[in-house]
Backbone as CSV, one residue per row, in Angstrom:
resi,resn,N_x,N_y,N_z,CA_x,CA_y,CA_z,C_x,C_y,C_z
1,MET,13.088,-13.956,2.874,12.347,-12.760,2.538,11.262,-12.539,3.596
2,ASP,11.275,-11.402,4.255,10.265,-11.067,5.247,9.084,-10.407,4.552
3,ARG,7.919,-11.061,4.636,6.711,-10.506,4.021,5.651,-10.332,5.097
4,PHE,4.967,-9.226,5.036,3.958,-8.916,6.030,2.702,-8.385,5.358
5,LYS,1.537,-8.856,5.817,0.280,-8.249,5.401,0.155,-6.953,6.185
6,ILE,-0.306,-5.914,5.530,-0.454,-4.634,6.214,-1.827,-4.030,5.933
7,LYS,-2.280,-3.229,6.881,-3.419,-2.336,6.683,-2.824,-0.948,6.817
8,PHE,-3.158,-0.091,5.871,-2.576,1.243,5.896,-3.614,2.294,5.545
9,ARG,-3.415,3.481,6.090,-4.312,4.609,5.876,-3.668,5.589,4.906
10,CYS,-4.465,6.091,3.994,-4.016,7.125,3.063,-4.232,8.478,3.744
11,PHE,-3.166,9.238,3.967,-3.325,10.558,4.582,-3.168,11.689,3.575
12,ALA,-2.754,11.383,2.359,-2.655,12.370,1.276,-2.878,11.633,-0.040
13,GLU,-3.831,12.092,-0.840,-4.092,11.420,-2.114,-2.884,11.541,-3.030
14,PRO,-2.425,10.421,-3.586,-1.274,10.446,-4.496,-1.549,11.306,-5.730
15,SER,-0.542,12.015,-6.159,-0.664,12.842,-7.362,-0.743,11.948,-8.594
16,SER,-1.233,12.490,-9.685,-1.332,11.703,-10.917,0.046,11.304,-11.435
17,GLN,1.080,12.076,-11.120,2.440,11.757,-11.549,3.073,10.629,-10.725
18,SER,2.482,10.286,-9.583,3.061,9.265,-8.705,2.966,7.858,-9.293
19,GLY,2.003,7.634,-10.184,1.813,6.303,-10.752,0.940,5.400,-9.905
20,ILE,0.473,5.891,-8.768,-0.432,5.115,-7.911,-1.740,5.896,-7.780
21,ARG,-2.754,5.406,-8.430,-4.044,6.101,-8.470,-5.129,5.299,-7.774
22,GLY,-6.215,5.988,-7.453,-7.382,5.321,-6.890,-7.462,5.347,-5.383
23,PHE,-6.463,5.875,-4.712,-6.467,5.943,-3.259,-7.123,7.239,-2.808
24,LYS,-7.963,7.157,-1.775,-8.683,8.310,-1.249,-8.220,8.624,0.169
25,LYS,-8.108,9.888,0.465,-7.664,10.345,1.783,-8.572,9.788,2.880
26,ASP,-7.952,9.374,3.983,-8.603,8.853,5.189,-9.243,7.477,5.018
27,GLN,-8.986,6.800,3.907,-9.472,5.436,3.718,-8.387,4.449,4.149
28,ILE,-8.816,3.268,4.611,-7.879,2.217,5.010,-7.853,1.151,3.919
29,TYR,-6.653,0.704,3.588,-6.431,-0.269,2.516,-5.576,-1.417,3.038
30,GLU,-5.519,-2.511,2.273,-4.678,-3.659,2.599,-3.614,-3.824,1.532
31,GLY,-2.507,-4.429,1.928,-1.425,-4.694,0.997,-0.383,-5.572,1.661
32,ARG,0.825,-5.536,1.135,1.937,-6.312,1.692,3.186,-5.463,1.704
33,SER,4.052,-5.787,2.640,5.372,-5.155,2.663,6.420,-6.253,2.715
34,PHE,7.514,-6.039,2.023,8.642,-6.959,2.119,9.903,-6.294,1.608
35,ASN,10.968,-6.517,2.377,12.307,-6.029,2.027,12.334,-4.557,1.622
36,GLY,11.631,-3.717,2.366,11.652,-2.281,2.106,10.761,-1.819,0.974
37,LEU,9.974,-2.737,0.394,9.034,-2.377,-0.671,7.608,-2.620,-0.189
38,TYR,6.684,-1.950,-0.835,5.275,-2.076,-0.477,4.472,-2.412,-1.723
39,GLU,3.616,-3.423,-1.603,2.732,-3.815,-2.694,1.346,-3.278,-2.351
40,VAL,0.858,-2.345,-3.160,-0.391,-1.656,-2.852,-1.338,-1.669,-4.050
41,HIS,-2.626,-1.604,-3.743,-3.671,-1.466,-4.757,-4.931,-1.020,-4.021
42,PRO,-5.686,-0.064,-4.575,-6.873,0.418,-3.866,-7.971,-0.636,-3.708
43,ALA,-7.979,-1.669,-4.534,-8.987,-2.735,-4.444,-8.302,-4.072,-4.181
44,TRP,-7.402,-4.110,-3.213,-6.615,-5.296,-2.888,-7.518,-6.511,-2.676
45,GLY,-7.240,-7.598,-3.390,-7.959,-8.854,-3.216,-9.357,-8.879,-3.803
46,LYS,-9.725,-7.862,-4.553,-11.075,-7.790,-5.112,-11.066,-7.890,-6.628
47,GLY,-9.964,-8.339,-7.196,-9.873,-8.514,-8.639,-9.869,-7.215,-9.418
48,GLY,-9.362,-6.161,-8.814,-9.397,-4.847,-9.446,-8.184,-4.504,-10.275
49,GLY,-7.393,-5.482,-10.662,-6.216,-5.210,-11.479,-4.928,-5.476,-10.736
50,ALA,-3.834,-5.177,-11.400,-2.506,-5.463,-10.846,-2.141,-4.480,-9.739
51,SER,-1.449,-4.989,-8.737,-0.965,-4.130,-7.662,0.314,-3.428,-8.109
52,LYS,0.716,-2.441,-7.354,1.884,-1.623,-7.688,2.917,-1.768,-6.576
53,MET,4.176,-1.953,-6.957,5.275,-2.001,-5.993,5.858,-0.601,-5.862
54,ILE,5.952,-0.114,-4.626,6.540,1.203,-4.390,7.587,1.102,-3.290
55,ASP,8.521,2.034,-3.289,9.559,2.027,-2.261,9.044,2.696,-0.985
56,GLN,9.830,2.586,0.079,9.418,3.097,1.377,9.217,4.612,1.356
57,ARG,10.061,5.322,0.667,9.949,6.784,0.600,8.608,7.200,-0.016
58,THR,8.232,6.560,-1.114,6.956,6.860,-1.764,5.792,6.467,-0.861
59,PHE,5.881,5.294,-0.235,4.824,4.834,0.665,4.593,5.851,1.778
60,GLU,5.665,6.289,2.417,5.550,7.205,3.553,5.088,8.605,3.154
61,LYS,5.138,8.915,1.889,4.664,10.215,1.401,3.130,10.288,1.412
62,TYR,2.466,9.122,1.250,1.010,9.096,1.131,0.289,8.231,2.162
63,PHE,0.999,7.276,2.774,0.347,6.276,3.611,1.023,6.119,4.969
64,LYS,0.241,5.566,5.927,0.764,5.232,7.249,0.217,3.858,7.618
65,ILE,1.086,2.976,8.092,0.668,1.624,8.481,-0.199,1.703,9.730
66,GLU,-1.345,1.044,9.666,-2.264,0.948,10.797,-2.033,-0.356,11.553
67,LYS,-1.802,-1.445,10.798,-1.648,-2.771,11.397,-0.770,-3.621,10.498
68,GLU,0.089,-4.418,11.124,0.996,-5.287,10.377,0.866,-6.703,10.916
69,LYS,0.697,-7.678,10.027,0.620,-9.091,10.407,1.860,-9.792,9.885
70,VAL,2.412,-10.662,10.682,3.655,-11.341,10.338,3.441,-12.431,9.295
71,ALA,4.442,-12.579,8.435,4.606,-13.710,7.513,3.414,-13.985,6.610
72,ALA,3.099,-13.065,5.745,2.092,-13.305,4.702,2.727,-14.158,3.617
73,HIS,1.974,-15.059,3.043,2.514,-15.918,1.973,1.719,-15.764,0.721
C-alpha cells in the first residue's frame, strides 16, 4: 500500500452536501493519500475528530496538492 503525507490547498469550499465540512478557501491543510483515496480533515493531527476518506474525483473538485512526502506510516 503506497501511503503519502500531503499538504493541500483548498481552492473551492466544499458544499454542505459533499460531506466534508470545515475547509476554507485558500487555506493549506495536511492529510494522507493512498491507493487513489485521500484522508482529509480540517484540523489534521489536532484532535479535532475523525478524518474523512474521499476519492480522487472529490478531492480534485475542492483541493490541489501542494507537497507530497513519501511513505507515511
